[in-house]
N, C-alpha and C positions, 0 to 999 in steps of 0.2 A: 882699107879693107871694108869699111862701112859702106863706101860707094859700091864696091863689088857686090856685097850682100844685097844692097838695095836694087842694083841692076838685075841680079839673078831673080829676085822676087818678082820684079816686073816681067821678066822674060818667061817665067814659068807659065804665065797665062797666054803667051803668044807663040812660044816655040814648042814643037813636038819634043817629047822627052829625049829622043835619040839625038836631036840637034842640041839640046841643052846639056847633054852629058859632057862634051868636051869643055864647055865653059865651067861646069861644076868641078871637073878635074883640076882646072887651073885655079879656081877660087879656093878649093879645099887644100890644094898643095901649098898655096901662099899662106892661107890662114893657119894651117897646122904645122907649117915648116917641115913637112915631110911629104914625100911623093904620094899622091893619091890618084888612082885611075877609076873613073866612074863609068858604069854602064847601066843601061835601063833594059831589064829583061822581065818578061812575063808580069808586067805591072809593078815591079819593085826595083829599087835602086841598089846596085852592087857597088860597094866601096872597097877597093883593094889598096891596102897599105903594105909597106915592106914587112910588117909583122903579122899580117893576116887580113882576111876579108870579113866585112860585116854587111849584111843585106838588110835594108830598111824600106818601109813603105814610102819614105820621103827622102829627098836629097839632103845630105848634110849629116851633122852629128859628130860626136867625138871620134877621134881616130882609134885604131885598134890598140895602139900603145897607151893612149890616154885611158881607154876603157879598162885595160889591164891594171893600170895604176890605181884607178878609182875602185875597182873590185878588191884589190889588195888592201887598201886602207879603209874600206867600209865593211864589206861582207866577210873579209878574211882577216880582220884585225886581231881576233883572239884565237882563231884556229885556222891553220893553213893545211889543206888536204895533202896527204902523203901518198906515195906510190902504193897501189893496191886498195885504196879507200873506195868506199861507196858513197856517192854524193847524190842527194836529191835536191833539185832546184825547182821550187814551186814559184811560178811567175817568172819563167825563163825569158820572156819577151822574145826579141829577135836573136838571142843567143850571144849577147855581149859578154856575159859572165862565163858562158859555156866553154869558150876557147881556153881561158886560163884554168878553169876547173878540170878540163880534159887533160891538159898538159901535166897538171899536178898529180892527178889520180894515176896517170900513166897507163900503159897497155894492160896491166893486170888489174886496174881499177875500173869503175863504172860510174857514169854520170847519167842520171835520169832527169831530163828536162821536161817540165810540164807547162804548157801554155794553152789557154782556151780559145783565144780569138783567132778565127780562121786565117785572116790575112797575116797577122803577126806570126802565127804558126808556120805559114808558108815561108816567111823570111827566116825563121828559126831553122827549118829543114834545109834551106839553101845555104845558110851560114855554116851549118854542120858539114854539109857535103863539100863546099868549096875549101874548107879548112882541113878536110880529111880527118874529122873527129870520130874515129872508128869505135871509140869506147863510150860514145854518147848515144842515148836512146831518147827520141823525141816522142812525147805523148800529148795528144790533143784532147784535153778535157779541163774542166775547172775542178780544183780541189776545194771542197766545201764541207760544211758540218754534217750534211746528209747526202746520200746518193740520189740521183734522179736527173732532173732538168733544171737549169738556171738560165738567167739572162745576163749577158755580159755587155757592158757599155760599148758603143761603137762610135767613139769620138776621134778627132784628128790626132789627139795626143795618145799614140799607140802604147806609150809606156805606162799609162794610167787608166787603162780600161779594166775596171774591176766588176765584180758581181753587183748587179742592181737588184734591189728588193722588189721592183715592180716590172711587169711585162714591158718589153721594149729592148732595143738593141739587138743582140744576136743570141739566139737560143743555142745552148751548148749542153753537152752531157756533163754531169757532175759526179765525182767520186769522192769518197772520204780518203784520208791518208791510209787508213786500215785497208781499204780496197786496193790502193796502189801497192802497198807492202805485200799483200797476198798475191796480187797479179804477177809480180816479179820475184816472189819468193825471197824477199830481203830479210835475212836474219839479223842484219845490223845496218845502221846508217851512221857513217862516221861524221857526216855534216849534213844537216838539214837547213837549207837556205830558203827563207820565205819572204816574198815581196808580192803580196796578193791583195793590196789595196783595201785593207780593212777587214778581210775575211779571216785573218790569222787567229783570232781568239776562238771563233766557232770551230775552226779546223782543229786546233790544239785540244779544245775541250772534248771533241769527239774522238780524239786519238790517244786518250789516256792509256789504253791497253797496249798500244805499240810504242809509246814513248820510252819504255825501258830499253828498246833496241836502238834508240837515238843517242849518240854519244855527245854530239855538239850541235848547237843551234845558233843561227843568227836570224833574227826576225826584224824586218823593217816595219815598224808600226807607223800609222799615218795620223797620229794626233795633231801633227802640224797643219793638216788640212782642216781639221775641226777648228783649230785656233784661228784659221783664216775665214771662218764662217761656213765650213763644210758640215756635213751631217754629224750628229753626235755619236752615231754608232762607229765612227772611225776612231774614237778614243779607246784604243785597246791596250795602250802601253802598261797601265797599272794592272789590268786584268791578266795580261800575258806574263808579266813578272810574277804575280801572285801564283798563277797556275804552275809555272815552271819551278818556283821555289817549293810549292806543295808536292811536286812530282820528284823532288830530290835533286834538283840541279843547283849548281853554284852559279850565281850571276856575276858577270864581269863588267866593271864600269870602264868608261873611256874619258879622257880629259874633256873639259868644256870645249864646245865648238860653236862658232857663230852661225853656221849653216842651220836653218831651222829644222831640217829633217834629221840631222845626225843625232841629237839627244834622244830620239825615239827609237834608236836601234837597241835591240835586246840581244846580249851575248850570253850564252849559257853552256855549261858542260857538266858531265858527270864522270 
């Protein structure tokens, strides 16, 4: 498989994506041990697995089944949405978590997926459409501590493009969580999932008035990036825990885990 991966990497620079797609289908089918059909459409890669489709800006990535398993054991470890729930997914990416959230909330529930980066957002929209996620609403904006305009990084790692404090990258519209709640008339949020690359503390601090409507939260803090030499402002874990405790939430721990990002998940409920 290592040889196949290496060969595909070299071929990306030589072959048109439409010619590379059949090779990608074979490589991913072998690697994931489940059927995968790859197509290149409108500048993005459509990956179809038996359990669903995922659209990405790049070829490859975890299968739909693997993504569901990861979502369950990380974001949904302490609260699993139920039929009729309202879920808000901040930092929805290409929609990898949206598929499972949609199924769990069911036809009487609603999932609001927020993603700021334009290309990632286009993948999110296509993932929603191809999987028939009729209870999912896609919103293109950044959720920040203040409304207005912010800049989002524009790197090849589409999963990690967060708000940058300096001009550069992609200019996008920013809303607060309060803005989002008012726009959709949300009187309750059963699960608020946050994976917004270090902006989580500012967002929660500005959302104190609407937090009473939020029953469960899972926040992916990014202190592990600061541990590796990243910016200090990504150390939000302690601040998020203190803020949620002060807001009346009960925090939930999980067993120790060797993966460096897992200890910085915050689970809270009221």
